[in-house]
TIMIDREN-805412 format. One record per atom (N, C-alpha, C): residue in three letters; x, y, z. Coordinates in steps of 0.1 Angstrom, whole numbers, plus 5000, padded with zeros to 4 digits. Layout:
# residues N
alaXYZ
...
This chain:
# residues 480
met471019175676
met471819295671
met471819295656
his471719405650
his471819415635
his473119365630
arg473119285619
arg474319225615
arg475419335611
thr475019445605
thr476019545602
thr476619605614
ile475819635624
ile476419685637
ile477319585643
leu476919455643
leu477819345648
leu479119345641
ala479119365628
ala480419365620
ala481219485624
val480619595625
val481319715629
val482019695643
ala481219625652
ala481819605665
ala483019515664
ile483019415655
ile484119335652
ile485319415647
leu484919505638
leu486019595632
leu486719665642
ile486019725652
ile486719815661
ile487619735671
ser487319605672
ser488119535682
ser489419485676
leu489619505663
leu490719455656
leu492019535659
thr493119465662
thr494419525663
thr495319455654
ile496419525650
ile497419455641
ile498419385650
asn498619255648
asn499619185656
asn500619115646
thr501919135649
thr502919065641
thr503318945649
ser503618835642
ser504018715649
ser505318735656
ala505518665668
ala506818675674
ala507818605666
trp507418505658
trp508318445649
trp508318525636
ser509418565631
ser509418645619
ser509018565607
gln508118625599
gln507718565586
gln508418635575
ala508418575563
ala509018635551
ala508418765548
pro509218875548
pro508719005546
pro508319025532
glu507319105530
glu506919145516
glu507419285513
thr507919295501
thr508319435497
thr507019515495
pro507119645496
pro505919725496
pro505019705483
ser503719705485
ser502819685474
ser502719825466
met502019815455
met501819935447
met500520005450
thr499819975461
thr498620035465
thr498820185468
gly498020265462
gly498120415465
gly497720445479
thr498320555485
thr497920595498
thr497420735498
ala496720765509
ala496120905510
ala497120985517
ser497221115513
ser497921205521
ser497221245533
gly495921275532
gly494921275543
gly495221385553
thr494321385562
thr494421475574
thr494021395586
gly494321445598
gly493821375610
gly494521245611
glu493721145617
glu494221015620
glu494620945607
ala493920975596
ala494120895584
ala495520935578
ala496121045582
ala497421085577
ala498521015585
lys498220965597
lys499320925606
lys499520775606
asn498520705601
asn498620555602
asn498620495588
pro499620415584
pro499720355571
pro498520265569
gln498020195579
gln496920105578
gln495620185574
leu495520305579
leu494320385576
leu494520445562
asp495720465557
asp496020505544
asp495420395534
ala495720265538
ala495220155530
ala493720155530
val493020185541
val491620195542
val491120295532
tyr491720415532
tyr491320525523
tyr491420475508
ser492520415505
ser492720365491
ser491620265487
glu491320175496
glu490320075492
glu488920145490
met488620235499
met487320295498
met487220395486
ser488220475484
ser488220565473
ser488120495459
asn488720365459
asn488720295447
asn487320245443
leu486420245453
leu485020205450
leu484120325445
val484620445446
val483820565442
val483920585427
pro482820585420
pro482920615405
pro483520755403
gly484420765393
gly485020895391
gly486120925400
asp486921025398
asp488021055406
asp487521125419
val488221095430
val487821165443
val488721295443
val488021405440
val488721535439
val489121585453
ala490321645453
ala490721695466
ala489821815470
gly489421815483
gly488521915488
gly487021895485
ser486721785478
ser485321755475
ser484621705487
glu483221705486
glu482421645497
glu482721495498
thr483021425487
thr483321285488
thr484521255495
glu485621335493
glu486821315500
glu486621345515
lys485921455518
lys485621485532
lys484921375539
ala483921315532
ala483121205538
ala484021085540
leu484921045531
leu485820935532
leu486720955544
lys487421065544
lys488421095554
lys487721115568
gly486521165568
gly485721185580
gly485421045586
ala484920955578
ala484620825582
ala485820755588
ile486920765581
ile488120705585
ile488620765599
asp488520895600
asp488920955613
asp488020905624
leu486720895621
leu485820845632
leu486220705636
phe486520625625
phe486920485628
phe488220475636
ala489120565633
ala490420565640
ala490220615654
asn489220695657
asn488920745670
asn487920655677
arg487820535672
arg486920425679
arg485520475680
lys485020525669
lys483620565668
lys483020505655
pro482920365655
pro482520295643
pro481020325638
leu480120335648
leu478720365644
leu478620495638
glu479320595643
glu479320735637
glu479820725622
ala480920645621
ala481520635607
ala480520565598
gln479820465603
gln478820395595
gln477720485591
gln477220575600
gln476120665597
gln476620765587
leu477820815588
leu478320915578
leu478320855564
leu478820735563
leu478820675550
leu477420655544
lys476520615553
lys475120605548
lys474520735544
asp474820835552
asp474320975548
asp474921015535
ser476120985533
ser476821025520
ser476220955508
ala475820825510
ala475220755499
ala473820805496
ala473120845507
ala471820905505
ala471821035498
ala472821115500
ala472921255495
ala473521255481
asn474421155477
asn475121155465
asn474921025457
pro474221025446
pro473820905438
pro475120835433
asn476220905432
asn477420835428
asn478220765439
phe477820795452
phe478520735463
phe478020595465
pro478920505467
pro478520355469
pro477720335482
pro477020225482
pro476320185495
pro477220175507
gly476720225518
gly477520225530
gly478020095534
asp477219985533
asp477719845537
asp478919805528
leu478919845516
leu480019805507
leu481219885511
met481120005515
met482220085519
met482820035533
leu481919985541
leu482419925554
leu483119795551
ala482619725541
ala483319595538
ala484719625533
ala484819735525
ala486219775520
ala487119805532
met486519875542
met487219915553
met487719785561
ala486919685562
ala487219565569
ala488319495562
tyr488219475549
tyr489219405541
tyr490519475541
ala490519605541
ala491719685541
ala492619665554
ile491919635565
ile492719605577
ile492719455580
asn492519375570
asn492619225571
asn491619165580
asp490519235583
asp489419175591
asp488419105581
asn488818985576
asn488118925565
asn486718875570
lys486618835583
lys485418785588
lys484318895587
ser484619015592
ser483719125591
ser483519165576
gly484519165568
gly484419205554
gly483419115547
lys483418985549
lys482518895543
lys481118915548
leu480918935561
leu479618965566
leu479019095560
leu479819195559
leu479419325553
leu479119315538
leu479919235531
leu479619215517
leu478319145515
glu478019045523
glu476718975522
glu475619075525
gln475819155535
gln474819255539
gln474619355527
ala475619395520
ala475519485509
ala474819415497
ala475019285495
ala474319215485
ala472819205488
ala472519185501
ala471119175505
ala470319305504
asn471019415507
asn470419545507
asn470519625493
asn471619585486
asn471819655473
asn472219555462
gly471319465460
gly471619355451
gly471719395436
asp471319515432
asp471519555419
asp472719645417
tyr473519665427
tyr474619755426
tyr475819665421
pro476419695409
pro477419605403
pro478619585412
asp479119695419
asp480319685426
asp480319585437
val479119545442
val479019445452
val479619315446
tyr479319285434
tyr479819155428
tyr481219165423
phe481619285419
phe483019305416
phe483919285428
ser483319335440
ser484119315452
ser484119165456
phe483119095454
phe483118945456
phe484118885447
gly484218935435
gly485118885425
gly486618905429
arg486919025434
arg488219055439
arg488618975451
leu487618945459
leu487918865471
leu488218715466
ala487418665457
ala487718535451
ala489118525445
leu489418635438
leu490718635431
leu491818635441
ser491718705452
ser492718705462
ser492918575469
gln491818485468
gln491918355474
gln492218245463
gln492518295451
gln492818205440
gln491618115436
arg490418165438
arg489218105433
arg488918165420
phe489618135409
phe489518205397
phe488118185390
thr487518075391
thr486218055385
thr485218135392
asp485218145405
asp484318235412
asp484518375409
ala485818415407
ala486118555404
ala485518595391
glu485718505381
glu485118535368
glu483618535368
ala483018445376
ala481518435376
ala481018565383
asn481618615393
asn481118735400
asn481418855391
ala482518855383
ala482718965374
ala481618975363
glu481218855358
glu480218845348
glu478918895353
leu478618855366
leu477318895372
leu477319045374
gly478519105378
gly478619245379
gly478319315366
leu478919255355
leu478719315342
leu477219315338
gln476519205341
gln475119195339
gln474319305346
lys474619325358
lys474019425366
lys474319565360
thr475519585355
thr475919715349
thr475019735336
asn475019635328
asn474219645315
asn472719655317
gly472219595328
gly470819595330
gly470319705339
gly471219795344
gly470819895353
gly470720035346
ser470320135355
ser470320275350
ser471320355357
phe472420375351
phe473620435357
phe474120555349
ser474720645356
ser475320765349
ser476520715341
pro477020795331
pro478220765323
pro479420745332
ile479520825343
ile480720805352
ile480620665359
gln479420625363
gln479220505370
gln479520385360
leu479020395348
leu479220295338
leu480720275335
asn481420385334
asn482820375331
asn483620305343
his483120345355
his483720285367
his483520135368
phe482220095365
phe481919945366
phe482719865356
lys482719925344
lys483519845333
lys485019845336
arg485519945342
arg486919945346
arg487119835356
arg486219825366
arg486319715376
arg486219575370
tyr485319565360
tyr485219435353
tyr486519395346
tyr487119485339
tyr488319445331
tyr489519425340
glu489519495352
glu490619475361
glu490519325366
ile489319275369
ile489219135374
ile489619035362
lys489119065350
lys489418985339
lys490918975336
phe491519095337
phe493019095335
phe493719015346
gln493419045358
gln494118975369
gln493918825369
thr492718785366
thr492418645365
thr493218575354
ala493118635342
ala493918575331
ala495418565334
lys495918675340
lys497318675343
lys497718575353
ala496918555364
ala497118465374
ala497118315369
arg496318295358
arg496218165352
arg497318145342
gly498118245339
gly499118225329
gly498618245315
lys497418295313
lys496918315300
lys497218455296
phe498418475291
phe498918615289
phe498218685277
asp497918605267
asp497218665255
asp495818725260
leu495118645268
leu493818695273
leu494018815282
ala495118805290
ala495418915299
ala495719045291
lys496419035280
lys496719155272
lys495419215266
gln494519125262
gln493219175256
gln492419245267
ser492419195279
ser491619265290
ser492319395293
leu493619395293
leu494419515297
leu494219625286
gln494119585274
gln493819675263
gln492419735265
gln491419655269
gln490119705271
gln490119805283
leu490819765293
leu491019855305
leu491619985301
glu492619975293
glu493320095289
glu492420195281
ser491520135273
ser490620215265
ser489720295274
ile489420245286
ile488420305295
ile489220405304
ala490320355309
ala491020435320
ala492520425316
pro493020505306
pro494420485302
pro495420525312
lys495120615321
lys496120655331
lys495820615345
ser494920525346
ser494620475360
ser495720395366
ser495820395379
ser496820315386
ser496820175382
gln495620115381
gln495519975377
gln496019945363
thr495720035354
thr496220025340
thr497720025339
leu498320125346
leu499720145345
leu500520025352
leu499919985363
leu500519875370
leu500419745362
gly499319725355
gly499119615347
gly500119615335
lys500319725329
lys501319735318
lys502719715323
ala503019755336
ala504319725341
ala504519575344
glu503419515349
glu503519365351
glu503719285338
met503019325328
met503119255315
met504519275309
ala505019395311
ala506419425306
ala507419335313
phe507119325327
phe508019235335
phe507919095330
glu506719045328
glu506518905323
glu507218885310
glu507318985302
glu508018975289
glu509519005290
lys510019015302
lys511419035305
lys511919175300
asn511019265299
asn511419405295
asn511419485308
ile512419475316
ile512519545329
ile512519695328
asp513319745318
asp513319885316
asp512019945314
gln511219885305
gln509819935302
gln508919925315
ala509119815322
ala508319795334
ala508619915344
ile509919945345
ile510220055354
ile509720185349
asp509720205336
asp509120325330
asp507620345334
phe506920235333
phe505520235336
phe505320255351
leu506120205359
leu506120225374
leu506320365377
asn507220425370
asn507520575372
asn506320655368
gln505620615357
gln504420685353
gln503320665364
leu503320545370
leu502320515380
leu502520615392
asn503820635396
asn504120725407
asn503620865404
ser503520905391
ser503121045388
ser501621065389
val500820955389
val499420965390
val498820905403
ala499620815410
ala499020755422
ala498920855433
gln498020825442
gln497820905454
gln498820875464
gly499220965472
gly500020935484
gly501520915481
glu502120845490
glu503620825489
glu503920745477
ser505020785470
ser505420715458
ser506120585462
gln506020485453
gln506720365455
gln508020355448
val508920265452
val510220255446
val510220145436
pro510320175423
pro510220075412
pro511119955415
gln512319975420
gln513219865422
gln512719765432
leu512019815442
leu511419725452
leu510219645446
val509519715437
val508419645431
val508919535422
ile509919565414
ile510519455406
ile511119345415
ala511719375426
ala512219275435
ala511019185440
ser509919245443
ser508819175448
ser508219075438
trp508319115425
trp507819025415
trp508818915412
phe510018935413
phe511018825413
phe510818735424
gln510618785436
gln510418705448
gln509218615446
arg508118675441
arg506918605438
arg507118485429
lys508018495419
lys508418395410
lys509418295416
gly509818315428
gly510818225435
gly512218255430
lys512518365423
lys513818395419
lys514518485429
val515018415439
val515518485451
val516718575448
gln517618515440
gln518918585437
gln518518715429
asn517618715420
asn517218835412
asn516618935422
ala515718885431
ala515118975440
ala516219045449
asp517218965453
asp518219015462
asp519019125455
leu519319105442
leu520019205434
leu519219335433
trp517919325431
trp517119445429
trp516919515443
ile516819445454
ile516719515467
ile518019585470
lys519119525467
lys520419585469
lys520519715460
lys520019705448
lys520019815439
lys519219925444
ala518019895450
ala517119995456
ala517820065467
ala518519985476
ala519120045488
ala520320135484
ala521120085474
ala522220165469
ala521820305463
glu520720295455
glu520220415448
glu519320505456
asn518920455467
asn518020535476
asn518520535490
pro519720585493
pro520320575506
pro519520665517
asp518820755512
asp518120845522
asp516620805523
asn516220695517
asn514820655517
asn514620555528
ala513920585539
ala513720495550
ala513020375546
lys511920385538
lys511220265534
lys512120165527
val513020215519
val513920125511
val514820055521
gln515320125531
gln516220065540
gln515519965549
ile514319995553
ile513519895560
ile513319765552
ala512919785539
ala512819665531
ala514119585530
ser515219655528
ser516519595527
ser516819515540
ala516619585552
ala516919515565
ala516019395567
gln514719405564
gln513819295566
gln514119175557
trp514519215544
trp514819105534
trp516119035539
ser517119105543
ser518319045548
ser518118965560
leu517319015569
leu517018945582
leu516318805578
asn515418815569
asn514718685566
asn515618585559
arg516618635553
arg517618545546
arg518818515556
glu518718565568
glu519718545578
glu521118595574
lys521118695566
lys522318765562
lys522518885572
phe523018845584
phe522918945595
phe523819065594
ser524919045587
ser525819165585
ser525119265576
asp524419215565
asp523719305556
asp522519365564
thr521919285573
thr520819335580
thr521219455589
leu522319435596
leu522719545605
leu523219665598
arg523819645586
arg524219755577
arg523019845573
ala521919775569
ala520719845565
ala520019915577
val520119855589
val519519915601
val520320035604
lys521620035603
lys522420145605
lys522120265596
ser521820235583
ser521420335574
ser520020385577
leu519220295581
leu517820345585
leu517920435597
glu518720405607
glu518820485619
glu519520625616
ala520320625606
ala520920755602
ala519920845596
ile518820785590
ile517720865585
ile516720905595
ser516220805603
ser515120815612
ser515420815627
gly516720785630
gly517020765644
gly516620625648
glu516820595661
glu516420465666
glu514920465667
thr514320355662
thr512920335662
thr512620195668
asn511320175671
asn510920045676
asn511419935666
leu511119965653
leu511419865643
leu512919835642
ser513719945642
ser515219915641
ser515719845653
gln515219875665
gln515719805677
gln515119655677
glu513919635672
glu513419505672
glu514219415662
ile514619475651
ile515519395642
ile516819365648
arg517419465655
arg518719435661
arg518519325672
ala517419335679
ala517119235690
ala517019095684
lys516319085673
lys516118955667
lys517518895661
val518318985656
val519618945651
val520418885663
ala520418965674
ala521118915686
ala520618785691
phe519318765691
phe518718635696
phe519218525686
ala519018545673
ala519418445663
ala520818405664
gln521718505668
gln523118475669
gln523518425683
gly522618405692
gly522918355705
gly523418455715
ala523318585711
ala523718685720
ala522518725729
tyr522118635738
tyr520818645745
tyr520818765755
ala522018795761
ala522018915770
ala521619045762
thr522219055750
thr521919175742
thr520419175738
ala519919055734
ala518519045730
ala517619075742
glu518019025753
glu517219055765
glu517119215768
glu518319275767
glu518419415770
glu517519495760
lys517519455747
lys516819535737
lys515319505738
phe514919375740
phe513519345742
phe512919405755
asp513719415765
asp513319475777
asp513019625775
ala513919695768
ala513719835765
ala512419855756
leu512319765746
leu511119775737
leu509819755745
leu509819655754
leu508619635762
leu508319745771
ala509319805777
ala509119925786
ala508520045778
ala508920055765
ala508420165757
ala507020135751
asn506720005751
asn505419955745
asn504919845754
pro504419885766
pro504019785776
pro502919685772
gly502219715762
gly501119625759
gly501519525747
asn502719535743
asn503119455731
asn503419305735
ile502619215731
ile502719075735
ile503919015729
asp504219055716
asp505418995710
asp506719025716
tyr506819155721
tyr508119195728
tyr508119115741
ala507019105748
ala507019025761
ala507418885758
asn506918825748
asn507218685745
asn508718665742
met509318755734
met510718745730
met511618775742
leu511118865751
leu511918895763
leu511918765772
ala510818705774
ala510818575782
ala511818475776
leu511718455763
leu512618355756
leu514118395758
ser514418525758
ser515818575760
ser516218555774
met515318595784
met515718585798
met515918445803
ile515218345797
ile515318205802
ile516718145799
gln517418215790
gln518718165786
gln519818205797
asn519418295805
asn520318345816
asn520418245827
thr521618225833
thr521818135843
thr521318185857
asp521018315858
asp520618375870
asp519218325873
gln519018265885
gln517718205888
gln516618305890
glu516918425894
glu515818525895
glu515318565881
lys516218575872
lys515818605858
lys515018495852
gln515418365855
gln514718255850
gln513318255856
lys513218285869
lys511818295875
lys511018405868
asn511618525866
asn510918625859
asn510518585845
ala511318515838
ala511018465825
ala509818375825
leu509718285835
leu508618195836
leu507318275839
glu507418375848
glu506218455851
glu505718525839
leu506618585831
leu506318665820
leu505718575809
ala506318455807
ala505818365797
ala504318315800
arg504118295813
arg502718265817
arg501718375814
lys502118495816
lys501318615813
lys501018615798
val502018595790
val501818605776
val500818495771
ala501018375776
ala500218265772
ala498818285778
gly498618345789
gly497318375795
gly496618475786
ala497318575780
ala496718675772
ala496418615758
gln497118515754
gln496918455740
gln496718305742
gln495618265748
gln495418125752
gln495318025740
asn495118075728
asn495017985716
asn496118005707
ser497118075711
ser498318105702
ser499317995703
pro499617925692
pro500617825693
pro502017885696
thr502318005692
thr503618065695
thr503718085710
ala502618145716
ala502718175730
ala502718045739
leu502017945735
leu501917825742
leu503317745741
ser503817745729
ser505117675727
ser506217745734
ser506217875734
ser507217955741
ser507117935756
leu505917925762
leu505817895776
leu506317755779
ala506017665770
ala506517525772
ala508017525772
tyr508617605763
tyr510117605763
tyr510717665776
val510117765780
val510517835793
val510317735805
met509217665804
met509017565815
met510017445814
leu510317405802
leu511317295801
leu512717345806
lys513017465803
lys514317525808
lys514217545823
ser513017555829
ser512917565843
ser512717435851
gly512717325843
gly512517195849
gly511117145851
glu510117215845
glu508717175846
glu508317095834
thr508916975833
thr508816895820
thr507316855818
glu506616805828
glu505316755826
glu504316865821
gly504416985828
gly503617095824
gly503917135809
ala505117135805
ala505517165792
ala505017065782
arg505016935786
arg504516825777
arg503016845775
ser502316885785
ser500916905784
ser500617015774
leu501317125775
leu501117245766
leu501417205751
leu502517135749
leu502917095736
leu502016995730
ala501316915738
ala500316825733
ala499116905726
arg498917025731
arg497917105724
arg498417165711
val499717215712
val500317275700
val500517185689
val500817055692
val501216965681
val500016935672
gln498816975676
gln497616955667
gln497617045655
ile498317155656
ile498317255645
ile499017205633
pro498517225620
pro499217185608
pro500317275605
asn501417215599
asn502517295595
asn503117395605
pro503517345616
pro504117445626
pro505317505621
ser505617625626
ser506817695622
ser508017625627
pro509217645620
pro510517585625
pro510817615640
asp510517735644
asp510717765658
asp509917685668
ile508617665665
ile507717585673
ile508217435672
ser508517395660
ser509017255659
ser510317235667
phe511217335667
phe512417315675
phe512017295690
ile511117375695
ile510717355709
ile510117215711
met509417165702
met508917025703
met510116925703
ala511116955695
ala512216865694
ala513016875708
tyr513116995713
tyr513717015726
tyr513016935737
met511716935737
met510916855746
met511216705745
leu511316665732
leu511616525729
leu512916475735
thr513916565734
thr515216535740
thr515216525755
glu514416625761
glu514316625775
glu513616505781
thr512816435773
thr512116315777
thr512716195771
gly513916205766
gly514616085762
gly514216025748
gln513516095740
gln513016045727
gln513916095716
met515116045717
met516216095708
met515916075693
pro515515955688
pro515315935674
pro514216035669
gln513116045677
gln512016135672
gln512516285671
ala513316325681
ala513916455681
ala514816475669
lys515616375666
lys516616385655
lys515816405642
ser514716335641
ser513916335628
ser513316475627
val512816535638
val512216675637
val513316775633
leu514416765640
leu515516865637
leu516016855623
glu516216735618
glu516716715604
glu515716775594
lys514416775598
lys513416825589
lys513316975588
ile513617035600
ile513417185601
ile514717265598
leu515817205599
leu517017285597
leu517217335583
pro516717265573
pro516817325559
pro515817435556
ala514917465566
ala513917565564
ala514417695559
lys513717755549
lys514017895545
lys513417995554
gly514018115553
gly513518225561
gly514118235575
leu513818335582
leu514418355595
leu513918245605
phe514818175610
phe514618065620
phe515418105632
leu514718165642
leu515418225653
leu516218125662
phe515718005662
phe516417895670
phe517317805661
arg517717855649
arg518517775640
arg519817725647
gly520517825653
gly521817795659
gly521617685670
glu520517705679
glu520217615689
glu519817475684
ala519117475672
ala518717355666
ala519917275661
gln520917345655
gln522117275650
gln522917215662
lys523017285673
lys523717235685
lys522917115691
leu521617125691
leu520817015696
leu520916895688
leu520916905675
leu521116795666
leu522416725668
gln523516805669
gln524816745672
gln524816665685
ser524116725695
ser524016665708
ser523216535707
val522116535700
val521316415698
val522116305691
gly522916345681
gly523716255673
gly524716185682
gln525316265690
gln526316205699
gln525716105709
ala524516145714
ala523816065724
ala523415935718
ser523015935705
ser522515815699
ser523715725696
gln524915775696
gln526115685694
gln526715645707
gly526015675718
gly526415635731
gly527415725737
leu527615845731
leu528615935737
leu527816035746
pro528516085756
pro527816175765
pro527416305757
ala526216355759
ala525816475753
ala526416595760
pro526816695753
pro527416815759
pro526516875770
gly527216905781
gly526416965792
gly525616875800
arg525816735798
arg525016645805
arg525916555814
């Protein structure tokens, strides 16, 4: 099978999965989004695809132009599970328009936009083989290296792209586009390395080529932030909103994300609260506020933000999922069970809801519910046979059901993964206590309890550590 077709086949098989264990949420990025039509207008992920692809097109993508129609047409085809037709449309567009990038490169952008890095790398390599003199192939490799913090590779690819630019025969629009891409990488690399003087120089070069581009304005905002000039950073972010495609971003959330990136959690917290207070009718802001509070286990703040969100949008899967996780983390398992049961009924293919429902049900003393929990956990693990979360969850349900040996066998597979999450580690500690290995369990629990972020089993871990401590002193453990 042709490598490009193989990569497209991989693309179409991709689905977005969120972990059953909550990760630290990210505040919204400053990537522009397409207003779009058809499927591209309905799915934020496809908006990201449009943004990545349009950013590769030299010159502005004019509304109503053939270029815009081709991009949105390809995205709609992709959204409707017609990847080969999307591939052909991109190739036809490249053949008809000398400014249109190679089809393989556009497909690579599509892959990376939906986090299918395996297909993206394959398609980029294909683009290099078929279009080795096209500079943006190397700038794309450079951006990839930059995202992976391979700064030397990022700069080397940027320089190679510049060589191809200077040595080729391109239109003024293309030359301007390639140089813009070059200075974007130079700026981002210097900034990431903390070389702010070099970053400023590259940003000035970028501004001379594209003074009102999203990348220029965002760069100026970032540099103002680094210089502790927050008011100026917000001014640039507001300017960015005036030129960026699609839904505008909230400057306070962007500032919060930059503070979070620096590890200044208190500052980030203040800016997220500021965003929520100043944008009470903005659903995106309330979502960010709810997820941020949830991740910090500030549950009253979380539920307050969810209430504001539901006043704007009504009850949604997201708002109910957050409420369910709060209930689980607080030990209100009957409430968590009820909410995850409703979520799974409305979304019958959602593995994460099924997993959390099983973990909620197993806490019930009703034997029939415990039996159902075990059956559901087995189904989840069967559907995700290599998932540490699914396997450890099944092991926990089995331990609660008295199937200690089977649980031990499952956890023997899970223990091989590096840096397990606190929730997975808690289940390992629970197994250690069930098999009488109290010192080892105590060691694991003491290590994971200080963990930052949402730890759904934190309350159970605290009780288990107390129980283990009493047992090690010869006292009867509670409930035993």
